[in-house]
MDAnalysis code that builds the backbone (N, CA, C; Angstrom):
import MDAnalysis as mda
import numpy as np

u = mda.Universe.empty(213, n_residues=71, atom_resindex=np.repeat(np.arange(71), 3), trajectory=True)
u.add_TopologyAttr("name", ["N", "CA", "C"] * 71)
u.add_TopologyAttr("resid", np.arange(1, 72))
u.add_TopologyAttr("resname", ["MET", "SER", "LYS", "ALA", "GLN", "ILE", "LYS", "VAL", "MET", "ASP", "ASN", "GLY", "SER", "PHE", "LYS", "VAL", "SER", "GLY", "ASP", "VAL", "GLU", "LEU", "ILE", "ASP", "MET", "ASP", "GLY", "ASN", "VAL", "PHE", "GLU", "THR", "LYS", "PRO", "VAL", "PHE", "SER", "LEU", "CYS", "ARG", "CYS", "GLY", "LEU", "SER", "GLN", "LYS", "MET", "PRO", "PHE", "CYS", "ASP", "ALA", "SER", "HIS", "ARG", "GLY", "GLN", "PHE", "ASP", "SER", "CYS", "VAL", "ARG", "ALA", "GLU", "LYS", "MET", "VAL", "ASN", "GLU", "LYS"])
u.atoms.positions = np.array([
    [-1.077, 19.545, 2.086],
    [-1.520, 18.312, 2.477],
    [-1.369, 17.488, 3.894],
    [-1.587, 16.085, 4.488],
    [-0.900, 16.191, 5.137],
    [0.195, 14.941, 5.179],
    [1.048, 14.548, 5.868],
    [1.808, 13.734, 6.067],
    [1.325, 12.124, 5.376],
    [2.381, 11.820, 4.798],
    [1.951, 10.521, 4.173],
    [1.974, 9.934, 5.020],
    [1.138, 8.517, 4.876],
    [0.861, 7.450, 6.032],
    [0.620, 6.053, 4.674],
    [1.074, 5.239, 5.047],
    [0.872, 3.746, 4.696],
    [0.398, 2.819, 5.505],
    [-0.923, 2.160, 5.279],
    [-1.352, 1.133, 6.167],
    [-1.679, -0.183, 5.839],
    [-0.838, -1.116, 6.325],
    [-1.017, -2.711, 6.131],
    [-2.197, -3.392, 6.422],
    [-3.072, -3.582, 5.412],
    [-4.163, -4.022, 5.984],
    [-4.330, -5.415, 5.914],
    [-5.396, -6.244, 7.056],
    [-5.056, -7.235, 7.105],
    [-5.656, -7.789, 5.903],
    [-5.119, -9.045, 5.499],
    [-5.544, -9.727, 3.991],
    [-6.048, -8.700, 3.074],
    [-5.519, -7.790, 2.577],
    [-5.492, -7.260, 1.780],
    [-4.323, -5.919, 1.662],
    [-4.418, -4.600, 0.836],
    [-3.781, -3.545, 0.346],
    [-3.047, -3.174, 0.996],
    [-2.173, -2.009, 0.868],
    [-1.496, -1.250, 1.285],
    [-2.377, 0.402, 1.156],
    [-2.963, 0.666, 2.275],
    [-3.598, 1.706, 2.024],
    [-2.807, 3.268, 2.584],
    [-2.608, 3.708, 1.262],
    [-1.942, 5.197, 1.121],
    [-2.578, 6.060, 1.258],
    [-2.299, 7.568, 2.235],
    [-2.921, 8.843, 2.499],
    [-1.551, 9.920, 2.927],
    [-2.001, 11.025, 2.218],
    [-1.403, 12.433, 2.777],
    [-0.358, 12.356, 1.371],
    [0.302, 13.262, 1.681],
    [1.103, 14.062, 0.436],
    [2.227, 12.830, 0.045],
    [1.817, 12.072, -0.818],
    [2.680, 11.571, -1.771],
    [2.704, 11.013, -3.103],
    [3.691, 10.954, -4.163],
    [3.595, 10.834, -5.436],
    [4.277, 9.342, -5.449],
    [3.298, 8.867, -6.681],
    [3.436, 7.662, -6.920],
    [4.302, 7.577, -8.147],
    [5.449, 6.853, -8.652],
    [6.343, 6.700, -9.520],
    [6.920, 5.733, -9.975],
    [6.575, 5.351, -11.380],
    [7.453, 3.834, -12.004],
    [8.742, 3.941, -11.868],
    [9.106, 2.821, -12.261],
    [11.114, 2.915, -12.188],
    [11.556, 3.459, -13.616],
    [10.730, 4.006, -14.461],
    [11.178, 5.063, -15.930],
    [10.960, 6.623, -15.087],
    [10.417, 6.714, -14.277],
    [9.843, 8.156, -13.832],
    [8.771, 8.842, -13.982],
    [7.908, 8.055, -14.773],
    [6.381, 8.202, -15.200],
    [5.776, 8.167, -13.835],
    [4.772, 9.694, -13.415],
    [3.844, 9.603, -12.169],
    [2.660, 9.067, -12.835],
    [2.270, 8.498, -11.735],
    [0.697, 7.693, -11.737],
    [-0.031, 8.608, -11.136],
    [-1.317, 8.721, -11.499],
    [-2.325, 9.514, -11.134],
    [-2.816, 9.115, -10.018],
    [-3.226, 10.087, -9.231],
    [-3.683, 9.193, -7.579],
    [-4.845, 9.974, -7.086],
    [-5.544, 9.432, -5.952],
    [-6.507, 10.358, -5.218],
    [-6.047, 10.518, -3.781],
    [-6.542, 11.295, -3.239],
    [-5.683, 11.544, -1.678],
    [-5.611, 10.189, -1.075],
    [-6.166, 9.318, -1.207],
    [-6.418, 8.145, -0.483],
    [-6.696, 6.905, -1.506],
    [-5.544, 6.056, -1.751],
    [-5.687, 5.164, -2.893],
    [-4.976, 3.993, -2.032],
    [-5.329, 2.490, -2.513],
    [-4.367, 1.538, -1.809],
    [-3.551, 0.494, -3.154],
    [-2.500, 0.093, -2.650],
    [-1.593, -0.329, -3.196],
    [-1.701, -2.119, -3.371],
    [-1.714, -2.895, -4.508],
    [-1.975, -4.176, -4.342],
    [-0.540, -4.777, -3.573],
    [-0.975, -5.491, -2.798],
    [0.576, -6.235, -2.391],
    [0.363, -7.899, -2.344],
    [-0.698, -8.320, -3.117],
    [-1.207, -9.936, -3.447],
    [-0.324, -10.294, -4.864],
    [-0.489, -9.333, -5.470],
    [-0.197, -9.438, -6.891],
    [-1.410, -10.029, -7.911],
    [-2.578, -9.888, -7.679],
    [-3.692, -10.532, -8.059],
    [-4.306, -9.268, -8.838],
    [-4.113, -8.136, -8.735],
    [-4.775, -7.046, -9.310],
    [-4.677, -6.748, -11.116],
    [-5.803, -6.622, -11.627],
    [-5.911, -6.208, -12.938],
    [-5.426, -4.879, -12.917],
    [-5.330, -3.761, -12.065],
    [-5.028, -2.701, -12.188],
    [-3.906, -2.265, -11.582],
    [-2.947, -2.599, -11.641],
    [-1.466, -2.432, -10.708],
    [-0.736, -1.754, -11.256],
    [-0.335, -0.560, -10.401],
    [0.233, -1.225, -8.875],
    [-1.203, -1.335, -7.969],
    [-2.507, -0.611, -8.323],
    [-3.293, -0.577, -7.716],
    [-4.181, -1.651, -7.241],
    [-5.019, -1.453, -5.902],
    [-5.550, -2.696, -5.645],
    [-7.130, -2.720, -6.339],
    [-7.378, -3.737, -6.839],
    [-8.627, -3.780, -7.489],
    [-9.638, -4.851, -6.342],
    [-9.100, -5.062, -5.117],
    [-9.967, -6.295, -4.201],
    [-10.084, -7.797, -4.981],
    [-8.702, -8.070, -5.699],
    [-8.790, -9.504, -6.645],
    [-8.302, -10.479, -5.286],
    [-8.033, -9.483, -4.229],
    [-7.524, -10.718, -3.363],
    [-8.500, -11.077, -2.331],
    [-9.604, -10.395, -2.241],
    [-10.653, -11.223, -1.053],
    [-10.900, -12.674, -1.373],
    [-10.533, -13.378, -0.149],
    [-10.656, -14.373, -0.023],
    [-9.571, -15.212, -1.068],
    [-8.610, -14.954, -0.965],
    [-7.578, -15.642, -1.815],
    [-5.879, -14.866, -1.317],
    [-5.707, -14.004, -0.254],
    [-4.972, -13.555, -0.002],
    [-4.691, -13.782, 1.864],
    [-3.785, -14.362, 2.341],
    [-3.831, -14.331, 3.609],
    [-2.414, -13.561, 4.508],
    [-2.651, -12.453, 5.237],
    [-1.400, -11.723, 5.806],
    [-2.084, -10.647, 6.689],
    [-1.547, -11.034, 7.984],
    [-2.122, -10.203, 8.867],
    [-0.661, -9.528, 9.555],
    [0.113, -8.501, 8.942],
    [1.589, -8.226, 9.387],
    [0.899, -6.924, 10.788],
    [1.951, -7.409, 11.452],
    [1.964, -6.509, 12.730],
    [3.762, -5.921, 12.792],
    [3.692, -4.842, 13.352],
    [5.056, -3.897, 13.643],
    [5.480, -4.676, 14.869],
    [6.594, -4.953, 15.090],
    [7.620, -5.036, 16.092],
    [7.791, -4.050, 16.947],
    [8.113, -3.863, 18.292],
    [8.393, -2.795, 18.751],
    [9.857, -2.572, 18.834],
    [10.719, -1.214, 18.266],
    [12.156, -1.596, 18.452],
    [12.440, -1.225, 20.132],
    [13.273, -1.893, 20.146],
    [14.399, -1.747, 21.529],
    [15.555, -1.258, 20.985],
    [15.951, 0.189, 21.909],
    [16.976, 0.732, 22.028],
    [18.473, 0.054, 22.599],
    [19.296, -0.661, 21.806],
    [20.407, -1.390, 22.319],
    [21.010, -0.765, 22.650],
    [22.219, -0.742, 23.890],
    [23.135, 0.076, 24.356],
    [24.353, -0.976, 24.159],
])
């Protein structure tokens, strides 16, 4: 399987793809698909997965800042 990737979706979830295992604090493994979405708004009824409850109720457009090498 491919390298894991987590994409921060505008006004939505974390889209996860690739070779990844999702585990809770007790060590229990969640069954996942090759591509799945994790809730980041806290409104989902299917936590930790996104169920699209965020639509129209969550506003976040995160952008990564370029890292600058300091000397």
